[in-house]
N, C-alpha and C positions, 0 to 999 in steps of 0.2 A: 747544291748548295743554294736558297734563295738570300737576295740580300734587301736588307733594310731600308727603307728609304733615307732613315736617320743615317744611317751611314755613308749616304750621296753628299756631297757639294756639287753646286751648278755653277759653271763660273762663265759670265757673261762678258763676251769681249770686244770690245772696239766701240764706234762713236753712237750715242743716243740720237745724235739729230744730223742734219747735214754739216759736212766736215770736210773743209778744205780740198774743195773737188768730189768729192765722193757724197752722190746723193745719199738721203734715208726717206723710206716711208712713215711718214708721221704716223707717231702714237705704235711702233712697233716693238720698242724694247719692253713697252708696259705689257704688251699684248707676251712680248715673250716672260714677262717675269711673272704674269697671270696664268699662261700656261704650266708654269713650272707647279706654282701654288697647287694647281687642280690636279697636276698628273702625279707628282713625286709631293705629297703632302710630308712634311717634316724634314725635308730637306732642305740644306742649308745654301741659300743663293746670295751669290757674291758678283757683283757688277764690276768689272774692271775696266774705266774708260780715262776721258782727258780730262785734266785740268782745265775749266772755262767750259765744260756740256754742262746742259741747263736740263739739272736732273729732278729740278721738281716733279711731285707727284711720284716718282720711282721710289718703291719700298723694299730693297734688296737688304738683307740680313746685315751685308759688310759692302760699303761704296769705297772704290778705290779710284783716286783723281788722280792717276798718274802724269808723269811728266812729258812731254810729248819731247820722243827721241828725233822728230820728221823723218821726211822720207829719204830712201836711201839713193845715190846716186848709183846707177847701176849701167850704164852706157852713154855713148857720146855720138851725135850724128856725125857726119860727116866736115858739117860747119863748127864741130867744135861742142855744139849745145849738148847739153847734159839731158837724160833721161833716169825720170826717178820712180820709184818703186814704194811700196810701204812694207818694205823686208820687217824693218825694226819697230813699227807700231803694233804688226799682230804676233810679235817676239813678245815686245815688254807688255802689251794686253794682257797675254794668255798665261805666260809664265807669272808676272806678278801677281795675278788671281790665284795660280797654282799654288804657290809659295802659302798661302793665306789657309789652305782648306786643312782643318783639321781631321777630317774623316778618311777611312779607306780609299772609299773610293770617290772620283770625280767625273763629272762630264764639261766637256770643254765647249761651247756654244756661241753661236754668233748674234750679235747684238739686233740682227734683222732675221733671226731666224726664230723659231717659235716649236713647241712641242705639242702632237695632238693623242699623246698617250704615253706609254712607259713599256712598250715591247722591248725595247732595248736592254732594260735589264737582266729578262730572261733569255735574252738572246745572248747575253755572254757569254754566260754559262752553260749553252747548248752544246757544242761543239768540244767536247775533253779531249777528245785527242788530237796530239801534238807531234810532232817529229823533233826527238829531245836535241836533236844535234842542229837546228833552226832555231830554238827559243831566244830571242832576246830580250822580252817581256817576260814578265813575273807571269801576267795572265794575260789572255786575248782582251784586243781593244775594238771597241765596235768601230767602226768608220761610216759612211755615207759614199754611196755609188756616183751620187752628182760631182761630175767635174774629176772621178777618177778616172784616168785616160790610162787605156793598156794600149792605144795606137796613136800615133800620130803621123800626118801625110802618109797614111797607109802602111807606117810601120811599126812593127810591136815597139813598143820600149817601156824604161826602167823607171820607179822611183817616182812614180808622180799620182800619190794618192790624194784624196781630197783632205781639203783640211778645213771643211765645213763644221762637223761634227766628231767628238771622242768620248767614247766612254769605257773607263776602265779603272784599274787600282790610280790612285794618286802620282805613285811612284814611277807609272810605266808612261802616264802622261809628262810628267814632268821629264823626262828622259825623251819625248818630243821637244818639246816647247822650252827647256829651259838650256837656252843656248846662247853665245856670245853674241853679242850686236856686229851685223855686218858691217865692215868699214866701206866709205864712198870708194868707187873705183878710181882711180887717180888718171887724169890726162895725159897722154902723152903726145907732146908736141911734133913729134918725129911722123906721128901718123895722121896727122890732119889733113881732110882730105878723104878720110876712108872711116869708117864706122868703126867705134871702138867698143864693144862690149864682153862677157864670158861666151869662148867659143870660137870668135871670130876668128874669119869670115862665114863659118857654117854657123849652124841656127842656134841662137841660145837656148838653155833650158829652161823649162816652162818654171814661174817664180814656187812650184809646190814642188819641182824635182829640186831644185834648189835647198829650200828646207829640208827635203827630205834624206838627200844625199850628207849634208851637212850631220843629222842626228844620227843617221844610219853609220857613218863613218866614224863619229864619236863611240858608237856601241858596240863596232867590229872592224880593225883596223885592217880587215883583207879588203874593207869595201875602198873603190879606187874612186878618186876624184870624176866627179862627173862635166865633160868640159862641154857637151853640147847636147843638145834634145836628143838626137838619135844615136847616141854612142851608149853599143850594146856589144854581146857576144854570147853565142849558145848559152856559155856558163852563166855570163851575169843574167840573162834572162833566167834562167833556172834557178838561179840564188833566189833573183825578187821573187819566183813564184813560191818557193821550199818557206820565204819570207814570209808572205801573206798566208800563205795555208797556214802557218803557224802560230804566227803573232794577232790577227787580225779576224774579224768577223765582218766580214762584206755585206750589207742590206742596201735594199733600195729605199729610198725618203719613205715611202709608206710602209717597212716594213719596220723602220725603226720609230715610226712614228713621228716625225720630222717634218716640221710644215716650212715650206721656202716660199718668199713672196715672189711674185708675179714673172720675177724676170731670170731668176733661177731656176722656174720649170720650162720643160722643151715639149712640143707639141707630142715629138714621141720620142721613144731611146733613141740616143747617139751611138751610131755604131763604133764611135771610136773611145765611149766608155766602156769600163768591165761593167758586169752585171751580178747580179747576184749568183747565179748559176753557175758562171764563170768562175767563181771564187767556189762554191761548193765542189766544182770538178776538182780544183787544185787540192782543196782538202780532201776530196776524194782519193787523188791520186798520190797524196804524199804524207795523209794523215790517216783517212781510214777507208780503206777497200770498202766497205760495208755501206758507205752515203748513198741515201737514196737522190740518185740525179744520173743523169743520162747525157752524153753528147745530141742526140737526137734532141731533148728537151731545149739544149742552147741554139740548136738552128732555128727548132720552132720561132722563138724569140726575137733574137737577137741576129745570129749566125748566116742567115739568109738574106740580109741585109749588108753585113760587112761584104760579104761574096759580090757585091756589085757593087760596095761605094767606095772599099778599101783601096780595089783597083785603079778606079778612078780620083781618089786622092794621089795616089802615089806616082800616078801619069802628070798631072796639076805639078807636084811636087819638082818632079824630076825636068818639068818644061822650064819653071822658076831658076833651077839650079845651073842651067845652063850659060 
């Protein structure tokens, strides 16, 4: 089944200029909108940003100026000073945009990314086999390998997908982004002099893990609360791998035809990130044994780097943990 571009809405979320400590490449959101008009003609464009942002010259079909929920307090240092992350800002700009979508399919894209083509549309339908017992999305969701970590500190981890780009059924993207807002972490005066954060004294989960754990727990009551970054068991790793194989299509940015700004483009593939071939091996293992991919292909592209770098990363982590 081919998807008509008129059945797609694109939600561009985030600031369109430098915003409260976060830099923004001048003109990047205009470039994003222009690229959508070029590569998805007929698609509806929804820009979901913040009150007070200068949107002059931008011409989305729908403009949402959301009230800023503010940064979320996620930690305190030993002096009791708070650390903040933009959890709720990303949820609000993404979810409010998706709630305006009237089409069957939607794209969620950052306001500082852009399209270089539309290959992701066909790719969403290109992997029909699924493990029925592992289905949590109605259809597959296309996502990006950039910052989609499979390893941290030399260890295999779970629930750390990229949040840059999603394409799939609108109802499935809402499963990811229509989340309750996170409450600020409450300061515990009895722990003054010690860092306070989720998982302390172990390493806190990455922000993407916190998001993913929240929506995955809502979709499946058997998913545990992820207390720290490296929390895993063989069973949980297998669960996460089956989920990825059955619910996602994980592609390199160039396969999606997703343009990234310079600071997001590494000099070479990061060994800690998942690759499309990694994902294809999972697809072969759990969904379609006839998929055309081999472990040797993975080794040639990224596996040999991991053999060198992951043990070194784990050694550094153990030294720090002493």
